[in-house]
N, C-alpha and C positions, 0 to 999 in steps of 0.2 A: 198120696192116693189122692187120685185123679178121677172125677166124675166128667162127660159129657160126650160128645161123640166120638169114636175112637178115632177117626180121619184126622179129626181137629188135635186131637189128643197127639197123635204120632206127628203133625206138622209143630207141635209147641214142644214135643220130648227134648231136643237139644237145649231150650231155653230153660225147661224144668230140671233137668238133669245138672246145670247149672246151680241150681238151687238146693238140691238135696241128693246125698249119696243114693238114696233107693227112691224111683219113680214108679209107680205100680198103676195104670188104669185099673178101676173097679166097674166100672160100667157106664150108664147113663149119669144125665146130670142129675146129683144130687147123691151120688155113690159114692162119693170122696168123702163126701161128709157124715154118712153114716159108717164109712170105715174108721175116719177120726173118730167121731163117738166109740166104737169097739175098742178105739187105743187108750181112750180116757177109762172106759170101763175098766180094762184090763191092767192099767197101770195104778189107776187108783185102789182098786183093790188087790192089787200085788205090794203096793206102798203098805197098805193098813195092815196085810199078813206078815210082812218081815219086820215092821214093828211091832205087832202083838207077838211074834216068837223071839224075837231080840229082848224085848220086854220080859216075858215069862220067862226066858233062861235066865236072865238075871236077877230078878225075884226071886228064883228058885236057888240063888245061890251058885249059879253055874256061869262060867265065863262065857259071854255072849259069842265074844271074838271065835272061841273055838266050836261054838255050836255051829255059827257062820261058816267055819272053814269045812267042816264034816258036811255040812249042807251042800255044798259047794260041790263034792264029790259025789252027789247020789241025785236021786231022782227028784230031787225039791230043789234044784239048781234051775235058777233065772238069773237071767241080765239084772232085776231089780235087787235081788238077791246080793248079786256081786255088786253092784255098784251102788247102789242108793242104800245097802245093807252096810256096807264099808264106810258110807257118808253118816250112818247112825251111830256107828262105833267111834267115829272119829267126833262125833258131836257136831258135825257140819251142815248147820241150817240155813247157811248161806243160799239166797235164793235161785234155782237154776228155772225150776216152776212154782210160782207163789203157789200158798196153799188157797187163796183167794180165789184164785184162776181155776185151779181142778175144783173148787165147790160150784163156780158158775157154769163150768162143762158139766158136771154131773146132773144141777139141776136141769140142764138143757135136755140132756139126756132123759132125764126122768119126767119131763114134762111131755115128750115126744113118746115116749113108753106109755103114759096115760092115756094120752088122747089116742092110741093104738089098741089100748087094754093090752098089754105085754108085761107080766110081772118081769121084773129085776130086783130080787129081794137082796140080793149081795151089793148091788151097787146101790140101793136105797141106805143100807147100814154103812158103806164107806161114805155117801155122801152125808150122814149126821156125822158120822167120824170129822168128816172134813168142817161141819157147821161147830161143831165143839173146838176143835181147832182154833178154827178164825174167832170164835166167840171168847176163847180164852185170850186173845190178843197176839196170835201166831199165823194171820193171815198173810203178811209178808214175808214171811220164813217160806222156805221150801216146803211141800207136801210131804217130805220127810218128818217134819215138825208134829205128825202123826205120832210119833214115840214119845216125845215131851208129853204131847196131852194125855197120853196112856198113862206116865209117870205120874201125872199132876193128879189125874184121876184115881190111884192107886196110893196116893201118899206116899210117892217113891221120888220126889223131883230131886 
């Protein structure tokens, strides 16, 4: 996700392609940062929703692995459900992206949205969930620790 003059982007493209699988010019300077913020919004909310769905299934007495399997074959499919959902089922909270880092990124997003007068209610709710996870001592764990936080809040640890 690159921002800057397109001609400069084209010159730098070979180097950038050595650093990542997908290199996309978004627009002028700052546009790449906006795209990164959008990514944090989507991944944060996605992780929170997958955690809620698997938590609800387990609390309802239904095997969350079977629910995940069914959802992977339908309209609810997402890479987050596929990858992070499996990690939640495996109880693998080893950090890939630490919860405190996602908390920080969403705080930046919400600060900017506030300055612009842009409503982001789902991002705000996700940020509060991350605040809770960090507050419960899960900040160094992966952001998928939102599942553990929900379990703790529900008395189902």
